[in-house]
C-alpha positions as CSV (number, residue, x, y, z in Angstrom):
1,M,-183.5,178.4,-27.8
2,K,-182.4,176.7,-24.6
3,Q,-185.4,174.3,-24.9
4,N,-184.2,173.0,-28.3
5,R,-180.7,172.3,-27.1
6,P,-181.4,168.9,-25.5
7,L,-183.4,167.9,-28.6
8,S,-180.5,169.0,-30.9
9,I,-178.0,167.1,-28.8
10,L,-180.2,164.0,-29.0
11,F,-180.5,164.4,-32.7
12,L,-176.7,164.7,-33.2
13,I,-176.0,161.6,-31.0
14,S,-178.5,159.5,-33.0
15,L,-177.0,160.8,-36.2
16,L,-173.5,159.8,-35.1
17,L,-174.7,156.4,-34.0
18,S,-176.4,155.7,-37.3
19,F,-173.2,156.4,-39.2
20,S,-171.1,154.2,-36.9
21,S,-173.4,151.3,-37.6
22,L,-172.6,151.4,-41.3
23,S,-170.1,148.7,-42.4
24,A,-167.2,149.7,-44.5
25,R,-166.9,147.9,-47.8
26,E,-163.5,146.5,-48.5
27,V,-162.0,147.9,-51.7
28,P,-160.3,145.2,-53.9
29,S,-156.6,145.5,-54.4
30,G,-155.0,146.0,-57.8
31,G,-153.9,142.4,-57.9
32,E,-157.4,141.2,-57.3
33,M,-158.7,143.4,-60.1
34,L,-155.9,142.2,-62.5
35,L,-156.7,138.6,-61.6
36,D,-160.3,139.3,-62.3
37,I,-159.7,140.8,-65.7
38,A,-157.1,138.3,-66.8
39,L,-158.5,135.1,-65.5
40,A,-161.9,135.2,-63.8
41,R,-163.9,137.1,-66.4
42,P,-162.8,135.0,-69.4
43,L,-163.4,131.8,-67.4
44,G,-166.7,133.1,-66.4
45,L,-167.6,133.8,-70.0
46,V,-166.6,130.3,-71.0
47,G,-168.6,128.9,-68.0
48,T,-171.7,130.9,-69.1
49,C,-171.4,129.6,-72.7
50,L,-171.0,126.0,-71.4
51,G,-173.9,126.5,-69.0
52,V,-176.2,127.7,-71.8
53,G,-175.2,124.6,-73.8
54,A,-175.7,122.3,-70.9
55,F,-179.1,123.9,-70.2
56,L,-180.3,123.5,-73.7
57,I,-179.2,119.8,-73.8
58,S,-180.9,119.1,-70.4
59,L,-184.0,121.1,-71.2
60,P,-186.2,118.1,-72.2
61,F,-185.2,116.3,-69.0
62,S,-185.7,119.4,-66.9
63,A,-189.1,119.9,-68.4
64,L,-190.1,116.3,-67.6
65,S,-189.0,116.6,-64.0
66,G,-190.4,120.2,-63.6
67,T,-187.0,121.7,-62.6
68,I,-186.5,124.2,-65.5
69,K,-186.2,127.2,-63.1
70,Q,-183.6,125.5,-60.9
71,S,-181.5,124.3,-63.8
72,S,-181.7,127.6,-65.6
73,K,-180.6,129.5,-62.4
74,R,-177.7,127.1,-61.7
75,L,-176.4,126.7,-65.2
76,V,-177.1,130.1,-66.8
77,V,-178.0,132.8,-64.4
78,Y,-175.3,132.4,-61.7
79,P,-172.4,132.1,-64.2
80,A,-173.8,135.2,-66.0
81,K,-174.0,137.1,-62.7
82,F,-170.5,136.1,-61.9
83,T,-169.3,137.3,-65.3
84,F,-171.3,140.5,-65.9
85,T,-172.9,142.0,-62.8
86,R,-170.3,142.0,-60.0
87,G,-167.8,144.7,-59.4
88,L,-164.2,144.4,-60.6
89,G,-162.2,142.3,-58.2
90,D,-165.3,141.6,-56.0
91,F,-165.4,137.8,-55.6
92,P,-167.4,136.9,-52.5
93,G,-171.2,136.7,-52.2
94,Y,-172.3,136.4,-55.9
95,M,-174.3,133.3,-55.1
96,E,-175.7,134.5,-51.7
97,P,-179.4,134.8,-52.7
98,Y,-179.5,131.2,-53.9
99,E,-182.8,129.5,-53.1
100,I,-184.4,126.3,-54.1
101,V,-187.4,127.0,-56.3
102,E,-190.2,124.5,-56.0
103,E,-193.2,124.7,-58.2
């Protein structure tokens, strides 16, 4: 039993260090959630609809230039992600994985 004590102490220290390296996620306030419900989500829905329309209008030109993926991500996917997939009151970082797609 005494031989396992240093090993168990080492395990506990590594366990505590792993938990301390986790970053705490900030919880949005009630005001941020209310602003999101009342203003940002409806505007995001309007932006998504306008983006789909703009994408359909620009589709022939995008096809000629070979930038269909880029224009669809910028005009349709990102506004839809902003509106439908992020948490309530969570504003930052919805466009972080943006990358330029070249074919």
